[in-house]
N, C-alpha and C positions, 0 to 999 in steps of 0.2 A: 159913201154908200147910204142912200136914202136920207141924206142930211144928218146922219147920226155920227157922233164922234167915234172913231175906231176904238177908243178906250172904253166906250160904253157897251160895246158889243161883246157878248159872252157866248161861247158855244164850242163846237167841236167840228173838225174837218177831217175827212178821210181822203188823203191824196197820195197816190203812189209815187208821183214825180217828186223827187227830193227838192228840186229847184223851186217848184211851185209851192211846195209845203213850207219851205224857208221864207218865201215871199209872203205867204199868208200869215205866218208867225210874226214876221217883221212888221207887216202892216196892221195886223189885228192881234196884239200880244195877249189878249184874254181869250183867244180861241185855241183850244188844245188841238194839236195836229197829230193825227194817227196815220200810219202808212197803209193800213189794211182795213177796208170797210167790213170785212168778214169777222174781224176781231173786236169790233166796237162793243162796249158794254153799255146798253141802253139805260140801265139804272144809274150808272156813274154819270152819263151825259145828262140825265134828268136832274140829278143832284146838282150838277154844275149850273143848271139853269134856274135853280131855286131863286125866287124873288122876281123873276121875269113875268111879264103879263102875257106875252105871246111867244110861243115856241114854233119856230120854222124848221121844217125838215125839207131840204132840197137835194136833188140828186141828178147826176148825169152819168149813169153807169157806162162801161165800155161799149162803144158802138160797133166794134169789129164783127161781132156775131150777126149783126143785122144790116150792116152797110152794104150798099150796092157795089162798093169798091172792094168787097171781099167775096168769098164764095157763099156768104150768107148761111152759115151752118145753124143759126138760130139757137134754140134752147139746148141743142146737143153739145154746144160749146161751153166749156167750164167758165169762160169769161162772162157768162150770164149770171153766175153766182152772186155778184154784187147787186144785180137788179132784183133778184129774188130776196136777198137780204134787206134791200131797201124797203120792200113791202112788209117784211117782218118788223122792221123798225117802225114803220108807219103805224102798223097795227098796235104795237106796244105804246107808242106815244099817244095815239088816238084814245086808247083806254086809260092811260095814266095821267096825262096833262090836266084834264078837267078835275081830277081828284086833288090836284095841287093848285087849283085856281088859275090855271093857264089856258089861254086859248091856243088851239093847235091848228096850224096850217101846213100844207105840204104841196110840193110840186116836183115833177120829175120830167126830164127831157131826154129824148132819144132821136136817132135819125129817122127822117120821114121816108127814106128809101127802102125801109124794111118790107119784107113780104107781108101780104095781108094776114096770113094765119098768125104770124108773130105779133102784128099790131093788135089783132083780136085777143090774143092771149094776154098781152100786157094790159089791154083795156079791161079785160075781165078781172085781172089782179087789182087794177086801179079802182074799179067800180065806177068809172066815169069815162066819157068819150074824150079823146085828145083834141086839142086845138092845134093849128098849124102856125108856126112862128117862122117868118121869112128871115133866115139868119143873115142874109146880105144886108138887112137893115141895121145890124148890130155889130158887124165886123167883117173880116176878110173872107169868111166862109160863105159859100153860095149854095149850100145844100140846106133845104128847109128842115126844120126840126119839129117833132111832135112834142107837145107839152100836155101832160096830164095834171 
């Protein structure tokens, strides 16, 4: 990962899938794994990052509320709660990382097949326009992703 030893990477991961969470913990033992993004304690995570120069927050909330492969219920679906929580975390870290001498960077990805009104709402929350990532260039998926 970025040419950095897995032992040097500190952080936290919120992953609902227990198999993937176990893999992350095995590969990156200094990353604390949590199963519920809605229960993350941003103060605890920031304390774990003490001494780091750069703090990265990345997210890929559930796509089912927005995907063209579903009925696209959008923000009326409870599965969008992690997306909204992501932006609350972003706001917390954006305010608090500089106070601790850390540079803060973030990105979030979501399906590009979402309806325009959902994309506009997420873009408003993000405060910037998304880019398009052709996912086929990086793996087996062939559905483009939006990256903010």
